C-alpha positions as CSV (number, residue, x, y, z in Angstrom):
1,X,23.3,43.1,-63.0
2,X,23.2,39.3,-62.7
3,X,25.7,37.5,-60.1
4,X,29.0,36.6,-61.3
5,X,30.5,33.8,-58.7
6,X,33.8,34.6,-58.8
7,X,36.3,31.7,-58.7
8,X,38.1,31.4,-54.8
9,X,41.8,32.1,-54.5
10,X,44.5,30.4,-52.8
11,X,44.1,32.9,-50.3
12,X,41.0,33.3,-50.2
13,X,40.6,29.3,-49.5
14,X,43.1,29.5,-46.8
15,X,41.2,32.3,-44.8
16,X,38.2,30.1,-44.8
17,X,40.0,27.0,-43.6
18,X,42.1,28.7,-41.1
19,X,38.9,30.6,-39.6
20,X,37.7,27.0,-39.9
21,X,40.1,25.4,-38.0
22,X,40.1,28.2,-35.6
23,X,36.7,27.1,-34.9
24,X,37.2,23.4,-34.6
25,X,40.3,24.2,-32.1
26,X,37.7,26.8,-30.0
27,X,35.1,24.5,-29.7
28,X,37.6,21.9,-28.4
29,X,38.9,23.6,-26.0
30,X,35.4,25.2,-24.7
31,X,34.7,21.5,-24.2
32,X,37.7,20.6,-22.5
33,X,37.1,23.3,-20.0
34,X,33.7,22.0,-19.0
35,X,34.7,19.0,-18.9
36,X,38.0,19.9,-16.5
37,X,35.9,22.5,-14.7
38,X,33.8,20.0,-12.6
39,X,38.2,19.2,-11.5
40,X,37.5,22.9,-8.6
41,X,34.2,21.2,-7.8
42,X,35.4,17.8,-7.2
43,X,39.1,19.8,-5.0
44,X,35.5,21.7,-3.1
45,X,34.2,18.3,-2.5
46,X,36.9,16.9,-0.9
47,X,37.9,19.7,1.1
48,X,34.6,20.6,3.0
49,X,34.1,16.7,3.7
50,X,34.6,17.2,7.1
51,X,31.9,19.9,7.4
52,X,29.6,17.8,4.9
53,X,30.0,15.0,8.1
54,X,29.2,17.6,9.9
55,X,26.0,18.4,9.0
56,X,24.8,15.0,8.5
57,X,25.8,14.6,11.9
58,X,22.9,17.0,13.2
59,X,20.5,15.8,10.6
60,X,20.9,12.0,12.6
61,X,20.6,14.0,15.6
62,X,17.0,15.0,14.7
63,X,14.7,11.8,15.0
64,X,12.6,12.2,12.3
65,X,10.7,8.7,12.8
66,X,7.4,9.0,10.2
67,X,5.8,5.7,12.1
68,X,3.9,7.3,14.3
69,X,1.7,10.6,14.1
70,X,3.3,10.9,17.9
71,X,7.1,11.6,16.5
72,X,5.7,13.9,13.3
73,X,6.9,16.9,15.3
74,X,10.6,15.7,14.5
75,X,9.5,14.9,10.8
76,X,8.1,18.7,10.8
77,X,11.2,19.9,12.4
78,X,13.6,18.1,9.7
79,X,11.4,19.5,7.1
80,X,11.9,23.1,8.7
81,X,16.0,22.8,8.4
82,X,15.8,20.9,5.0
83,X,14.0,24.4,4.2
84,X,16.3,26.8,5.7
85,X,19.6,24.8,3.6
86,X,17.5,25.2,0.3
87,X,17.1,29.1,1.0
88,X,20.9,29.3,1.9
89,X,21.5,27.7,-1.8
90,X,18.7,30.8,-3.0
91,X,16.0,28.4,-3.9
92,X,12.4,29.6,-2.8
93,X,10.5,27.5,-0.2
94,X,6.6,26.3,-0.7
95,X,5.6,23.9,2.2
96,X,2.7,22.0,0.3
97,X,-0.4,21.0,2.2
98,X,-1.0,17.2,1.8
99,X,-3.9,17.3,4.0
100,X,-5.0,14.4,7.3
101,X,-4.7,10.9,7.8
102,X,-7.5,8.5,9.3
103,X,-5.8,6.3,12.0
104,X,-7.0,2.9,13.2
105,X,-8.9,4.9,15.9
106,X,-10.5,6.9,13.7
107,X,-8.8,9.9,14.6
108,X,-7.8,12.6,11.8
109,X,-4.2,13.9,12.4
110,X,-2.4,16.8,9.7
111,X,0.0,15.0,7.9
112,X,3.1,16.9,7.8
113,X,3.8,18.5,4.0
114,X,5.8,18.7,1.1
115,X,8.2,20.7,0.7
116,X,8.6,22.2,-2.8
117,X,11.4,23.9,-3.4
118,X,13.0,25.9,-7.6
119,X,16.3,27.1,-7.4
120,X,17.3,30.6,-9.9
121,X,15.8,29.3,-13.3
122,X,17.5,29.7,-16.4
123,X,15.1,28.9,-20.0
124,X,17.8,27.8,-22.0
125,X,18.8,25.3,-20.3
126,X,17.2,21.8,-18.8
127,X,15.5,21.1,-16.0
128,X,16.1,18.6,-13.4
129,X,13.6,18.2,-10.5
130,X,15.2,16.0,-7.9
131,X,13.5,14.2,-5.3
132,X,14.2,13.0,-1.7
133,X,12.4,12.2,2.0
134,X,14.0,13.2,5.1
135,X,11.7,10.4,7.3
136,X,13.3,7.3,8.9
137,X,12.3,4.5,10.0
138,X,12.0,3.3,14.3
139,X,15.4,3.0,15.4
140,X,16.0,1.8,19.4
141,X,19.4,1.6,20.8
142,X,17.7,-2.1,22.9
143,X,16.9,-2.4,19.0
144,X,20.9,-4.1,18.5
145,X,22.6,-1.0,17.3
146,X,26.4,-1.4,18.2
147,X,26.5,3.2,18.5
148,X,23.2,5.5,19.2
149,X,20.4,5.5,16.3
150,X,20.6,9.3,16.3
151,X,24.3,9.8,17.0
152,X,26.0,9.8,13.8
153,X,29.4,7.8,14.3
154,X,32.3,7.2,11.8
155,X,34.4,3.6,12.4
156,X,36.9,2.5,9.9
157,X,35.5,4.9,7.3
158,X,31.3,4.0,8.3
159,X,29.1,6.8,9.1
160,X,26.7,4.9,11.2
161,X,23.1,6.1,12.3
162,X,19.5,6.2,11.3
163,X,19.0,8.0,8.1
164,X,22.2,8.1,6.9
165,X,21.8,6.1,4.1
166,X,18.4,6.3,3.6
167,X,17.7,9.1,3.3
168,X,19.6,12.2,5.1
169,X,22.8,11.6,3.1
170,X,21.8,11.4,-0.4
171,X,19.4,14.2,-0.3
172,X,22.8,16.4,1.8
173,X,24.8,15.4,-1.3
174,X,22.6,17.0,-3.8
175,X,22.2,19.9,-1.6
176,X,25.8,20.1,-1.4
177,X,26.8,19.5,-5.2
178,X,24.6,22.7,-5.5
179,X,26.5,24.4,-2.7
180,X,29.9,23.2,-5.3
181,X,28.9,25.4,-8.2
182,X,27.9,27.9,-5.6
183,X,30.6,28.5,-3.7
184,X,33.0,28.8,-6.9
185,X,31.0,30.9,-8.5
186,X,29.7,28.1,-11.2
187,X,26.7,28.1,-13.2
188,X,24.6,25.8,-12.4
189,X,24.0,23.4,-15.6
190,X,21.1,22.6,-15.4
191,X,17.8,24.2,-13.6
192,X,16.6,22.5,-10.2
193,X,13.7,21.3,-8.2
194,X,13.6,20.0,-5.6
195,X,10.6,17.9,-4.0
196,X,11.4,16.8,-0.4
197,X,8.6,14.6,1.6
198,X,8.3,13.8,5.5
199,X,6.1,10.5,4.8
200,X,7.8,8.0,2.8
201,X,8.8,5.3,5.1
202,X,4.6,5.6,6.4
203,X,3.8,5.0,2.9
204,X,3.4,8.8,1.4
205,X,0.8,9.9,2.1
206,X,-0.8,12.3,0.0
207,X,1.9,12.8,-2.7
208,X,0.3,11.0,-5.0
209,X,-2.6,13.5,-4.9
210,X,-0.5,16.4,-4.9
211,X,1.7,15.1,-7.8
212,X,-1.6,15.3,-9.7
213,X,-2.5,19.2,-8.3
214,X,0.9,20.2,-9.5
215,X,1.3,18.3,-12.8
216,X,0.9,21.9,-14.4
217,X,2.2,24.0,-12.6
218,X,5.4,22.7,-10.4
219,X,6.0,19.5,-12.8
220,X,4.9,21.7,-16.4
221,X,8.6,22.8,-16.5
222,X,10.6,19.5,-15.7
223,X,12.3,17.7,-17.9
224,X,13.8,14.9,-16.0
225,X,13.2,13.7,-12.1
226,X,16.1,11.7,-10.2
227,X,15.5,9.8,-7.1
228,X,18.1,8.7,-4.9
229,X,16.6,6.9,-2.4
230,X,17.9,3.2,-2.6
231,X,21.3,1.4,-2.7
232,X,23.5,-0.2,-5.2
233,X,24.3,-4.6,-5.7
234,X,28.0,-4.7,-5.4
235,X,30.8,-2.0,-4.6
236,X,30.6,-1.1,-8.3
237,X,27.8,1.6,-8.7
238,X,24.7,1.2,-10.4
239,X,21.6,3.0,-12.5
240,X,18.3,2.1,-10.9
241,X,15.7,1.1,-13.8
242,X,12.6,-0.8,-11.7
243,X,11.6,-1.1,-8.3
244,X,9.1,-3.9,-6.9
245,X,5.5,-3.3,-5.9
246,X,3.5,-3.3,-2.5
247,X,0.5,-5.0,-1.3
248,X,0.6,-4.6,2.7
249,X,-1.9,-7.2,4.7
250,X,-3.4,-6.8,8.5
251,X,-4.9,-10.2,8.9
252,X,-7.1,-10.6,11.9
253,X,-8.8,-13.0,13.5
254,X,-10.8,-12.3,16.6
255,X,-12.6,-15.3,18.9
256,X,-14.2,-14.9,22.0
257,X,-14.5,-11.7,24.4
258,X,-11.3,-12.1,25.9
259,X,-7.7,-13.5,26.6
260,X,-8.3,-17.3,28.5
261,X,-6.5,-19.1,30.7
262,X,-4.7,-22.2,28.3
263,X,-4.5,-24.3,31.5
264,X,-8.6,-23.8,31.2
265,X,-9.6,-23.6,28.0
266,X,-7.0,-24.6,26.4
267,X,-7.6,-28.2,24.0
268,X,-11.6,-27.1,24.9
269,X,-12.2,-24.3,22.4
270,X,-10.8,-22.2,18.9
271,X,-8.2,-20.3,19.4
272,X,-7.5,-17.5,17.6
273,X,-3.7,-17.9,17.0
274,X,-4.2,-21.4,15.8
275,X,-6.5,-20.4,12.9
276,X,-4.1,-17.3,12.4
277,X,-1.2,-19.8,12.1
278,X,-2.7,-21.9,9.6
279,X,-3.2,-19.0,7.6
280,X,0.2,-17.9,6.8
281,X,1.4,-21.2,6.4
282,X,-0.5,-21.7,3.7
283,X,0.7,-18.2,1.8
284,X,3.9,-19.5,0.6
285,X,6.7,-22.6,0.5
286,X,10.1,-23.7,1.7
287,X,11.5,-22.6,-1.5
288,X,9.6,-18.4,-1.4
289,X,6.6,-19.2,-3.7
290,X,3.5,-17.3,-3.2
291,X,0.9,-19.9,-3.1
292,X,-2.6,-17.8,-3.3
293,X,-3.1,-19.0,-6.9
294,X,-3.3,-16.0,-9.8
295,X,-0.2,-14.3,-8.1
296,X,2.8,-16.0,-10.1
297,X,0.7,-15.8,-13.5
298,X,0.2,-12.5,-13.6
299,X,4.2,-11.8,-13.7
300,X,5.5,-10.7,-17.1
301,X,7.7,-13.1,-19.1
302,X,11.3,-12.6,-18.5
303,X,13.3,-11.1,-22.2
304,X,16.1,-12.3,-23.7
305,X,17.8,-8.9,-22.8
306,X,16.9,-8.9,-19.7
307,X,18.5,-12.5,-19.3
308,X,21.6,-11.2,-20.8
309,X,21.4,-7.8,-18.8
310,X,21.3,-10.1,-15.1
311,X,24.8,-12.5,-16.6
312,X,26.3,-8.9,-16.9
313,X,25.7,-7.8,-13.3
314,X,28.5,-7.3,-10.8
315,X,27.8,-9.7,-7.8
316,X,29.3,-11.4,-5.5
317,X,27.1,-14.0,-3.3
318,X,29.4,-15.2,-1.0
319,X,30.6,-11.4,0.2
320,X,26.7,-11.1,0.0
321,X,26.1,-13.9,2.4
322,X,28.8,-12.7,4.7
323,X,27.7,-8.8,4.7
324,X,24.1,-10.4,5.6
325,X,24.5,-12.5,7.8
326,X,23.1,-15.3,5.4
327,X,24.2,-18.8,5.8
328,X,22.4,-20.3,2.7
329,X,19.8,-18.6,-0.1
330,X,16.8,-20.2,-1.7
331,X,18.6,-20.3,-4.7
332,X,22.4,-21.1,-6.3
333,X,23.3,-18.7,-8.8
334,X,23.8,-15.0,-9.0
335,X,21.3,-14.4,-12.2
336,X,18.3,-16.8,-10.3
337,X,18.9,-15.1,-6.8
338,X,19.2,-11.2,-8.4
339,X,15.7,-12.5,-10.5
340,X,13.7,-13.8,-7.4
341,X,14.7,-11.0,-5.3
342,X,14.4,-7.9,-8.3
343,X,12.0,-9.2,-11.2
344,X,9.9,-11.8,-9.4
345,X,7.4,-11.4,-6.7
346,X,7.8,-12.5,-2.6
347,X,5.8,-12.4,0.3
348,X,7.1,-11.7,3.8
349,X,5.4,-12.3,6.9
350,X,6.7,-9.6,8.9
351,X,4.8,-10.1,12.8
352,X,1.7,-11.0,15.2
353,X,-0.1,-8.3,16.5
354,X,-1.8,-8.9,19.8
355,X,0.2,-12.8,20.7
356,X,2.1,-12.7,23.9
357,X,6.1,-11.8,22.5
358,X,7.4,-10.0,25.9
359,X,10.2,-12.0,27.7
360,X,9.1,-14.7,29.7
361,X,6.9,-16.8,29.8
362,X,2.5,-16.3,29.8
363,X,0.2,-18.6,29.3
364,X,-2.1,-16.6,28.0
365,X,-4.7,-17.8,25.0
366,X,-4.9,-14.7,22.8
367,X,-8.3,-13.5,22.4
368,X,-7.5,-11.7,18.8
369,X,-4.5,-11.6,17.0
370,X,-3.9,-9.5,13.7
371,X,-1.2,-11.1,11.0
372,X,1.0,-9.2,8.9
373,X,2.2,-9.4,5.3
374,X,3.6,-7.9,2.4
375,X,3.2,-9.3,-1.3
376,X,6.1,-7.5,-3.0
377,X,5.0,-6.9,-7.0
378,X,6.2,-6.8,-10.2
379,X,5.0,-5.9,-13.9
380,X,2.1,-6.6,-14.9
381,X,0.9,-7.0,-11.5
382,X,-2.2,-4.9,-9.9
383,X,-2.9,-4.2,-6.6
384,X,-6.5,-4.3,-6.7
385,X,-6.7,-7.9,-8.1
386,X,-3.8,-8.4,-5.0
387,X,-5.8,-7.9,-2.8
388,X,-9.3,-9.9,-4.2
389,X,-6.8,-13.1,-5.3
390,X,-5.7,-12.9,-1.1
391,X,-8.8,-12.7,0.6
392,X,-10.7,-15.4,-1.8
393,X,-7.5,-17.4,-1.0
394,X,-7.7,-17.0,3.0
395,X,-11.1,-16.5,3.2
396,X,-11.7,-20.2,0.9
397,X,-8.8,-21.7,3.4
398,X,-9.8,-20.7,6.7
399,X,-14.1,-22.0,5.8
400,X,-12.7,-25.4,4.8
401,X,-11.2,-24.9,9.1
402,X,-15.1,-24.0,10.5
403,X,-14.4,-21.9,12.7
404,X,-16.6,-19.8,14.4
405,X,-13.7,-17.2,15.2
406,X,-14.3,-13.9,13.1
407,X,-11.6,-13.3,9.8
408,X,-11.0,-10.2,8.3
409,X,-8.6,-9.2,5.4
410,X,-7.6,-5.7,4.7
411,X,-5.4,-4.0,2.7
412,X,-3.9,-0.7,4.0
413,X,-1.0,0.0,1.7
414,X,-0.7,-0.5,-1.9
415,X,1.8,0.7,-4.6
416,X,2.6,-0.4,-8.2
417,X,6.2,-1.4,-9.7
418,X,8.4,1.2,-11.1
419,X,9.7,0.5,-15.3
420,X,11.7,2.3,-16.9
421,X,13.3,2.5,-20.5
422,X,17.0,2.5,-20.1
423,X,17.8,3.6,-23.6
424,X,16.3,7.3,-22.3
425,X,18.8,10.1,-22.8
426,X,18.6,10.2,-18.3
427,X,20.7,7.7,-18.3
428,X,23.1,7.9,-21.3
429,X,23.5,11.7,-18.4
430,X,23.8,9.0,-15.6
431,X,26.4,6.8,-16.8
432,X,28.8,9.3,-17.9
433,X,28.4,10.8,-14.6
434,X,29.8,7.2,-12.8
435,X,32.0,7.0,-15.2
436,X,33.3,10.5,-15.0
437,X,33.8,10.1,-10.8
438,X,34.2,6.0,-10.4
439,X,35.6,5.2,-14.0
440,X,33.8,2.2,-14.7
441,X,30.5,1.7,-17.0
442,X,27.7,1.1,-14.1
443,X,25.5,-1.6,-13.3
444,X,21.8,-1.8,-14.7
445,X,20.4,-2.9,-11.7
446,X,16.4,-3.3,-10.0
447,X,15.0,-2.2,-6.8
448,X,13.9,-5.2,-5.2
449,X,11.9,-2.5,-2.3
450,X,9.2,-0.5,-3.1
451,X,9.8,3.4,-3.9
452,X,6.1,4.3,-4.7
453,X,6.8,8.3,-5.7
454,X,8.7,6.8,-9.1
455,X,5.7,5.4,-10.4
456,X,3.3,7.6,-9.8
457,X,5.7,9.9,-10.8
458,X,5.9,8.2,-14.3
459,X,2.6,7.9,-14.2
460,X,1.3,11.6,-14.1
461,X,4.0,13.8,-15.0
462,X,4.3,11.5,-18.2
463,X,8.5,12.8,-17.3
464,X,11.8,10.6,-17.6
465,X,12.5,8.9,-14.0
466,X,15.7,7.2,-13.2
467,X,17.3,6.5,-9.7
468,X,21.1,7.2,-9.4
469,X,22.1,5.5,-6.1
470,X,24.9,6.6,-3.6
471,X,24.3,4.4,-1.2
472,X,26.6,1.0,-0.7
473,X,25.2,-2.4,-0.8
474,X,26.3,-3.4,2.7
475,X,24.1,-0.2,4.0
476,X,21.8,-1.8,6.2
477,X,18.9,0.4,5.2
478,X,15.9,-0.1,7.8
479,X,18.3,-2.6,10.1
480,X,20.4,-1.6,12.9
481,X,24.0,-0.5,12.4
482,X,22.4,1.8,8.9
483,X,25.1,3.4,7.1
484,X,26.6,4.6,4.6
485,X,30.4,5.0,4.3
486,X,32.4,8.3,3.9
487,X,33.9,7.8,0.5
488,X,30.3,6.9,-0.9
489,X,28.8,10.2,1.1
490,X,31.7,11.9,-0.7
491,X,32.1,10.6,-4.1
492,X,28.3,10.2,-4.5
493,X,28.3,14.7,-4.0
494,X,30.6,14.5,-7.3
495,X,28.7,11.9,-8.7
496,X,25.9,14.2,-8.8
497,X,27.7,16.9,-9.7
498,X,28.9,15.5,-13.1
499,X,25.4,14.6,-13.6
500,X,24.4,18.1,-13.4
501,X,26.8,18.7,-16.6
502,X,26.0,16.0,-18.2
503,X,22.3,16.3,-18.5
504,X,23.2,20.0,-19.5
505,X,25.1,18.3,-22.5
506,X,22.1,16.1,-23.9
507,X,20.1,17.9,-26.7
508,X,17.3,20.4,-25.1
509,X,14.1,21.5,-26.4
């Protein structure tokens, strides 16, 4: 029998419309519940903030300085404390071996492991991998700290201590965001993985290889990788889409077989220190322009879109001068300053090993001195090419001095720059999370320093990479009196919790 279409009656039409309206209302309510579901999370974080600060105090108290093997036991202790916290959240932990490092004296030293962790997984949800590190830069009270660097001290709403901002505070904030969901018996909106290391401040030795080894296993189901290991450029929240790379150089000049008396030998020999100073002085001019041929020519040209982006960034030059203690910058406009901090290469001279640097006077001619400097790279620059350019340039200048001393140029550390696509969906989630917590659109910024793992993750895994900082512009990472404000620490925890939710709202395969 052929199917006969029935003409819809007024009653059936009304029922259909009623069902449709009910569906729309349910969808709206569901969306509202999901959005407002963050309110209890935020309330929990506020209520627990003193406990969260206390935990940061306990973490800061561990002097996990990764600069020397003598303190790597403390780094391992810090990794164990971190792993224990992840286990309390129900995470499965693996301490991944990353091998050994050969020191300058030839000694082979085993590296601290890397934490690979995963919380309970739901295949229907996207997976977020969170990177962080729990090692710190060296710090001593006598270096100029107002407080003990390993005793977290709160002054005027700021939490002072080594690692408070870089990177123990942000790592704890991620863990506390997870804890907030779990404590309120709310399902995590996304699957969570962690990769936490203890050698970032010393170059992340072994992590590149580990990423390659685990690309088809640990990283295989990861959709997004997020890093919170940098700071804002102002008081306004930001998302970071690029970092500069780094090439660190040793320039060694060796002369006579022993140190000599300047009154006896001064004026009659080629002094290693004099050679070295001349070489260092030839690297950069008074305007900060690198003088090594080929460096500036390799820089990718500034696009019109980039130029507009710089104009819209919130950055107060006078406030920045005051915060940093600088009386005058090399450039006069906001755009020029930011471009030379982020978009163009820079060269900084860091010190001289072997020279007399103690208080008082000592009229010695050192037999061997080692100058140390670094070049921050930007897109289109390659570390291997930079090494060749620098070595060739210094060898040429040294030959022109006709010195009988010996020159040796080495590049022990190198890392490529990183650049992300700001239209990537993860950046959409990041913007929405910032809007939810802070009520503003974030600035899209770059980072002048180097975070090598970002480029490594990008090249090896091909995953979406974003940096979501919570540190303030005046946190003083690597400096004396490093700090993170209580507000940034707590609001940053809320930001991470909101980010989980916003990621879950993106289309997922």
